[in-house]
N, C-alpha and C positions, 0 to 999 in steps of 0.2 A: 576247408575251402573247396568250392566247386570247380575252381580253376587253379593252375599253378603258373607262376610268372618267374621267368629266369632272364636275366640280362647278361649278355656276353659281349662286352665292347659296344659296338653300334648296332648289334642285333638283339632284338627282344623276342623271346619265344614264350608263347601262351599255350598251355596245355589244358584241354578239357580233362577234368579230374574226377570222374565217377566210373572208374574202370569196372567196378562190380555190376554196374548198370549199362555197360557198354557206352558210357558217356552220354546217356539220354539227357536231354536238356530239361532242366527244371527252372523254377523261378529264381532261386539264388544264382544259378549259373548265368542266366540272362543278365541279371543286374551286375554281376561281377565282370562280365565281358564288356558290357556298355561302359562301365566305370574305367576299366583299364585301357580301352581304346580311346576314350575321351582324354585320359591323361597322356597317353602316348602321342596323341595328335599335337600336344604342346611341348613335348620333349624333344628338343633339338639334337640331343645326343643319340637318339635312336633314329637309324636311317633305313632299317628294314625290319619287318615283323614276320614271324612264323606262327601260324595257328595250327595246332596239331592235337592229338588225343593220347592220353595214357592208356596202355593196355592193348588189346587185340583189335579194337575198333576205333575209328575216328569219332563216330556219333551214330547211334541207333535210332535217332529221331527224338520226338518229344516224350516226356514222361507220361505215358498213357494211364498210369495208375490214378491220376487225379481227374481224368476225363469222364464225361458222361453225366455230370450233375451241375452244369453251369447255369447261372442266370445270365440274361443279356448283359448286365452291368459287370458281373465277375468275368465273363468271357472277354468283353472289350477291354477291361483292365489288363488281362493276361496278354491279349494281342498287342496292346500298346507297349507293353514291356518287351515283347518279341521285336516289334518294329523299331523301338529305340536301339536295341542291340544291333540290329542290322544297319540302321542308318549311321550309327556311330562308327561301325567298321567301314561302311561305304564312304563316309566323309573324310577319312584319313588320307592325307596326301602322299604318304610314304608307301612304298611297295609292300604288299601283304601277300605272303605265300601260304596256301593251305597245303599241308603235308599229311596225306591220308593213307590209311590202310584199313582192311576189313570193311565193316559196314559203314556206308555213307548214305544215310536214309532220312527221308522226310525233311525236317528242319535242318538236320545235319548236312544234307546236300545243299540247302540254301546257304548255310554257313560257309561251305566250301566255295560256292559260286559267287558270293559277294567279294571274295578275295580276288587278287589280280592274277595269280598263277595257282594251278593246282598240279602238284606232283603226287602221283599215285603209285603205291607199290602193286606188284602183280597180284596180291591177295585181295585187292580192293574190289568192292561191288557197290553200285549205286542203285537206289530205288526210290520211286515216288509212291510211298505206301499209304498215302492219305485215304485212298479208296477203302482200305481194309477197316477203317473205323468210320466210314460213311461221311467223310467231309471233303471239302475242296482243298487243293494245294494251297498252302499259305506260306508265309516267310518270303514272299516275292518269287516263289518257285517258277511260276508261269512267266514272269518278267525275265528272269535270268535265262530260262530255257529258250524262250522266243528269240533272244539275242543271237543264239547260236544255231537253232534248228528251225525248219519250216513247221507249219501248223500240224501237218500230218504226223511228223515224228513226235512233236510235243504231245499230241493226243495219244499216240501209241504208248508212250511212257507213262502218261497220267492214267489212262483208262485201264491199262494192263497191270500197272504197278509192278512190272517184271524187273528182275535183276539185270543190271547192265554191267557186265564184266569190265575190268579196267581197259583191256585192249579195245573193246567196242567203244567205250567212252572216248578213247584216243582218236579212233576213226571218225566219231561223230563231232570231234572238236570240242568236247566237254572237259578234257583235261589237257594240260600242257605237255606232260610227258609221263611215261610209265617206266619204273625201274624195279630191279629185283628187291624183294622185301628187306634183305639184309644190307642194302645200299641206300635205303630211303633217307635215313638221318644224314649220311654224308653228302648225298646229292642235294638235299635240301639246304644244308649249311653252305655248300659251295655256291648255290644259286643266290642264297641270302647275302653271302659275302660279296659276291659280284655286284648285286644291286646296291648294297650299302656303299660300295666304293664308287658308284656311278653318280650322275648329276641328279640328285634327288629333287632339286627344285624343278627341273625340267620334267621329271617323272610326274610330280604333283600337278603341274599345269596340264600336261598331256592327259592325265586321268580326268581332270575337270572338263576338258574339251571333248573327250570321248563320251562322257555321260550326257553332254548336250545333244549328242547325235540320236539318243533314244527318246521317243515320245510314245506314251506319256512317261514322266519321270518316275523313279522308284517310289518317291513319296506319294505320288497320286495313285499308283497301283496298290500300295499298302493301305491307303485310305479306303479304296474300293474293297479290299479284302475284309476290312473291319466289318462292314455292313453285310457283305455276302456271307462270310463265315458265321456271323451271328445267327442268321436265319437257318443255315444248314446244321449247326451244332445243336440247335433246339429241336431237331427232327427226331423221329422215332428211329430212323436208320442209324444215326450217330449213337444213340443210346444202346442200340443192339450191337453195333460195332465195338464200342468200348467194353460192353459186358462180355462179348464173345472173346475179345482179347484177354480179358482177365481170367476167363474160364478155359482159355486155350482150346477153343473150338472154332469151327467155321461159322461166320455170321450168316443170318438169314435176313436179307434186306427186302423191303417191300415198297421202296420208292415213296416213302412218306415220312 
């Protein structure tokens, strides 16, 4: 299984489970995440959810091994699977905590940002690595970043693709708290228990109201991503970026 699911009383913990690939997101993982969050949305016994990763990293991004040879149809099918996963997480009315360490990269960062709280260990770093394979940020990355940062900061992160250490992410308002690595699980459980003991109905209503403050809505942004990314992924630059990644070399982009 690409994910692990554990239920402890009123708290559900979902773990990305490809530790040998630093939990890089593939198609089975997307589908399993969408399914489990859709089920948890209807499970009244679960009052708080933790999303985390097995191993040293939360998520090293998408599985690049399958990139570089898409048709428009196959790419759009892949993006729709990604979007369903994110929308099923976004739609849940219960509090969702991302508990992260190590790499939180690309689509992995979007997975964290779609949650309600992000607890990061001191070993965590974040990065918008889409530029490395010649594509635009997807997974709602621009939408989530723009909610917390001004345009200049968003451009800095996207255009540079640089690593953002946990402490800087905290200063930018991109994580809720930073804790020592050996305290991550305990701090996450304590927060999850606190939320599970709270007025979860009110939490859900509050989440709905907060989403109405942002225009356009996440669904609209993801629809725009669908056509925008389709054009970019068919470019020579993306093919070069994907090939360079597989060959472990620096890509040579030509802007076409």
